[in-house]
C-alpha positions in Angstrom: 28.5 82.7 -17.6 30.8 79.7 -18.3 30.4 76.0 -17.6 31.8 75.2 -14.2 32.8 71.6 -15.1 34.6 72.8 -18.2 36.4 75.5 -16.1 37.7 72.8 -13.8 39.3 71.2 -16.9 40.8 74.6 -18.1 38.3 74.8 -20.9 36.4 78.0 -21.7 32.9 77.0 -22.8 29.7 79.1 -22.4 26.9 77.7 -20.1 23.5 76.9 -21.6 21.8 76.8 -18.2 22.3 76.5 -14.5 22.1 73.4 -12.2 18.8 73.3 -10.3 20.6 71.9 -7.2 23.9 73.8 -6.9 23.4 76.7 -9.3 26.6 76.0 -11.3 26.6 77.0 -14.9 26.5 74.0 -17.3 27.3 73.6 -21.0 25.3 71.4 -23.3 27.9 68.6 -22.8 27.7 68.6 -19.0 24.0 69.4 -18.6 21.8 66.5 -17.4 18.3 67.4 -18.5 15.5 65.7 -16.6 11.7 65.8 -16.4 9.9 66.4 -13.2 6.1 66.0 -12.9 4.2 69.1 -12.1 1.3 69.0 -9.7 -1.6 71.4 -9.3 -2.3 71.9 -5.6 -5.9 72.7 -4.5 -6.1 74.1 -1.0 -9.4 74.1 0.8 -10.6 71.9 3.6 -8.2 69.3 2.3 -5.1 69.5 0.1 -5.3 67.6 -3.1 -2.5 67.2 -5.6 -3.5 66.7 -9.2 -0.9 65.5 -11.7 -0.5 67.8 -14.7 -0.4 66.6 -18.2 3.1 67.9 -18.8 6.4 67.6 -17.0 8.8 70.4 -16.2 12.3 70.3 -17.7 15.1 70.8 -15.2 18.9 70.8 -15.6 21.5 69.3 -13.3 25.3 69.4 -13.6 27.1 66.1 -13.9 28.1 66.1 -10.2 24.5 66.7 -8.9 23.2 64.3 -11.5 25.5 61.6 -10.2 24.5 62.3 -6.6 20.8 62.0 -7.5 21.5 58.7 -9.3 23.3 57.4 -6.2 20.5 58.4 -3.9 17.9 56.7 -6.2 19.9 53.5 -6.2 20.3 53.6 -2.5 16.5 54.1 -2.0 15.7 51.1 -4.2 17.9 49.0 -2.0 16.1 50.2 1.1 19.0 52.3 2.3 21.4 49.4 2.8 25.1 50.0 2.3 24.7 53.7 1.3 
């Protein structure tokens, strides 16, 4: 698999992973690694989420990473002018 972002620029570079959101192949240059907390869900009479001690590593392409950054900025502004 090759990096989708590089292919758009006519560059042939192997992917090191896939974007969690869109599934595009990403190279080390275009990958946006992030950490996401993992929760342990206990189901019984009530559902309780317990935070784990480690965070999962995920990859996003540059386009999806930019969208996530825009969404986060919009949410901190309370959704105004988004």
